[in-house]
N, C-alpha and C positions, 0 to 999 in steps of 0.2 A: 132960839130955834126959829127959823123962818116959817112963814105960813106954808110954803110949798113942802118943806121937809116935814112939818107937823101933819099935813094932809097925807103924805106918803106913809108916815109912821102909823097913823091911825088906820089907814087902809090895810097896811101889812098886818097889823095886829088883829084887825077884824078878820082878814083872810085866814090867819093862823087859828083864830078861835073857831072858825067854821071847819077847818081841816082837822083840828085836833079837839073834838068835843069832849067835854067832861074832864078836861085835864085837872082843873082846880078841885074837882070833887073826887078824883080817883084816889083811892087808898092803896097806893101801889105796894106790891110785895117786893121789897128791896133785896137784891142779891147780897150774899155774905161779903163779897168783895166787888169793887167796881174800879177797874184799872182803865184809865183814860189816856189815850195817845193824842198828842197835839203838836202843832208847830207854832213858831213865833207869830205867824200871820193869822192864826186861828183866834180871831178877836173875841168871839163870844165865849169860847172855852177859856181863854186866858182871864177874861173878866170873872167867870164863874170860879176859876181857881183862886184868884186873888181875893174874891169876896167870900170864899169858903161856902158858897151857896149850896153845893151838892153835899157837902159834909153835914149841912143843916137839914137838907131835904131828905137825905138817906141816912138818918142818924144811926141806924142799926148796921150800916155797912162800913167796911174799911175802904175808903176812897183813896186811890193812889194816882198821881199824875206823872206821866212819862213823856219827855220831850223828844222829838225826832227831827232830823234835818230835812226830811222829805217824805212824801206819801208812800213810796215803795217800801221803805224800811218800816214804816208804821204798820202797813198791812201785813208784812211778813210776821211781825210780832202778834198781830191779831189772829192770823191764821194758825200759828203754833200754840195758841192758848195763853199768851202772855198779856193780852189785853181783852177787855170786853167791849170797848167803844172807842171810836176815833174819827177824825176828820181828815179828808184828803181832797185833792182835785179830781178831775174827771178821768184821767188816764190810769192811775194806779189800780183802781178796782177792775178795769178791763184786763190788765196784765195778770192780776191776781186770779180772776175768774178763769182766764184762759189756762192758767197753770194748775187749775183744780183746787184752789184754796177755798176753804169752807168759811164763807162770811156772807153777810146780808147788807144790802143798802136799806137804811131805815129812815133817812131824811135827807133833805137838800136845802141849800140856800139859793137865792136868786143869782142869775149870771153876773160875772164880774169880768167882762171882756177887756177892760182897760188895765187889769191888774197883772198882766204878763206881757212880755215883749221880746222881740229879737233885736239885740243891740250890737252896734259896731263902734269902734273908736271914733272920736270926732273927726280925725283926719284920714279915716279909712277910705280907700277908693270905691268901696261898695256903696252904690247909691239906690239900687232897687233890689227887690227880692231875686230877680233873675241873676243878679251879680253873685249870688251864693254858689253858683255852679263852680265845682272844683274846689270849694273852700271848706275849711275846717270850722265846724260849728259845735260849740260846747253845749251840753245839756245833760240833765239827769235822766237816765234811761227810765222809761215807764212813768214819767212825771207829766203833769199838765202841759209843761213846756214842750214835751215830746209831740203831743198832738198839735199844738200851735205850729211847730216846725213842719210837721207833716202837711198841714193845711197850707202853710206859706209856700212850701215847695210846689205843691199842686197848683196853687194860684199863680205862681211864676211860670207855669208851663214846663217845669222840670220833672225829672224822675228822682225818686229817693236815692238812686245810685249816682245821681249827678253831684251830690254833696258828700262831705266826709264828716259824718256825725262822730263827735268825740264825747264819749259818755263819762261824765264827771259829776261828783256831788257838788252842790252849790259853792262851798268854800273853795274847793279845788278848781272849779270852773272860773271863779272870779280871779284866782291867782293866775291861771292860764290866760285869761282875757287881758289882765293888766300887763303881763310880760310879752304879749303878742304871740303866744304859742297857738292861739286859735284866731280865726278871723271874725267870728261873731259868737254871740252867746244868747241862747233862748232861756229866759228865766222869769220867775214870778216874784211878787211881793212877799216879804219885805226886802229880799235881796235886790230886786229891781230898784226899789226906791233908794236903798243905800248906795248902790253904785251910781245911780242917776245923780245924786247929790255930790258924791265924791269925785267922779270922773267926767261928768257931763257927756255921756255917750250919745250917739245919734240913734234914734229908733227907726229901724227899717220897717217894722210893723208891730202893732199890738193885736189884741184879740178881736178888735172890731171887724165884723164881716168875715172873720176866720174861725174863731172859737168862742163859744159861750163862756168857757172857763167856769163851769159849774163846780160848786163845792158840795161834797157828799159826806154825810155821817154814816158810818158803817158799824156794824155790831156783830158779835159772835152769834152763831145759831142758838147756842144755849141761852143767851140773854133774851133773844126774841121769843123763844119757845117757853122759857120758864118764868120770865119776868116782863111780859109785854107792856104792862102798865108802867113799869119803870122806864121803858123806852119812851113811852109817851110823855112821862114826867121830865125826862131829859130834854126832849124837844121843847117842852113848855118852858123849862128853865133857860134854854138857849135863846128862845124868843124873847123872854123877859130881859135877858142880858143885852140883847141887841137893842131893845127899847131904851135901856139905860144908856147905852153907847150913843144912840142918836140924840138923846136929850142932854147928854153931858160929854160933848166931844173933847173939850180940853182936859177934863178930869180923866176920861177914858184913855186919852193919849198918854198922859203922865203915868197912869197905872201900868199901861203896857210897856212904856219905856223903862220904868223902874224894874219891872220883872225881867224884861228881855235883854237889857243892856244896849238896846238900839238907841240911837240918838233921838231926841224928841222931834227933831225936824224930819227924820226918816219915818217915824210913826205917823206924824201928821200927814206926810205925803201919801203913804200907802192907805191910810184911812180915808183920805179925800177921794180915792178911786173906788171906794167900797160903797155900794148902794145900801139902802135899808135891807137887812138880811135876817128875816125871821127864819126859823127852821120848821119844816113841815114834811110829812111823808111825801114820797115821790108821786107826782101826777103822771098821767099817761103821756103828756107832752114832754116832760123831763126824761121819762124812760125812753121815748122815741129819740130825743136829742142824744142821749147817752148811747143808744144803739148805733147812731151814726158814727160816734167815736170808735166804738168797737169794730164796726164794719170797715172803717178806714184802715185800721191796723191789720185786720184780717186780709184785706185785699193786697196789702204790701208784704204779707208774710212775716210781719214783725211780731206776731203772737203765734203760738203753736197750733191754735185751732180757733175757728169762729165761735162766738159765744152769743147767747141770748140773754140780754140784760134782765128782762122781765123774770127770768127763772130765779134770780136771787134778790128781787125787789120785794121787801117786806111791806105789808100795809096793815093798818089796824083793822080788826074785825070785831064783830059783836062779842066774841069770846075774849078778845083783848081788853075790852072795856068792862 
């Protein structure tokens, strides 16, 4: 590990220790069951799953892992009581809150703006974001790629009505992209990394200067109210998992590839775009950034009502500890 990466890692762990006091000393009250929703790119969760870390930490709980193709599906399961905890990008919680879903933001990882992109075929005539006018763009509705596209359209000086959004799950979107049924594709890692290696598409834009592409941990209201120390313990375990990933990149990539079925090259590529990523409760700055995401969708009428992110942002209190 290089000196720079070591310094970043130590700084992130130090910040996590300040943000999450007394984690190591907390004698958390574990829930009877802990059902965790995750996606292939949820590096810290995949590491915890493969290391059986939560099964050891919550020895009295029944821990179950459920994989989802994207955040909207994961949060639907959380909202109907099929999960207690999960990770998504920035947009799914906005759509869930606007639809009246009962869930809580409990943690966040640092921004990953390079981990999503708007792609076109290598020989496509589209050269700039303005060229998206009148074009079909594939995306998962309510995903982080949705916000990236909203920002890109605005940056190009276009209206949302100037493009033809084609709402498809990632696997269907890739098929449409490959056969030319859509002109562009807004997507996130690891789907982005996989198609980048396979098809060598051109990147019209990534999240830089458009979207922070924050990752959020969400939980059921019951988990936060009945087992707040377990929430803190989960964030502590996720931070520990990230420290292990940063110190053991090759081993981590192999572990994720073995679990996910993704090629080792794909995993190395998407991990290379991922910064040091400890998990900590939401700061006021992250809440404000997420409010900008929510406000963008509300202005365009893409959600049924405006939302106030702070209303469902959980934070540790003296009672929690």
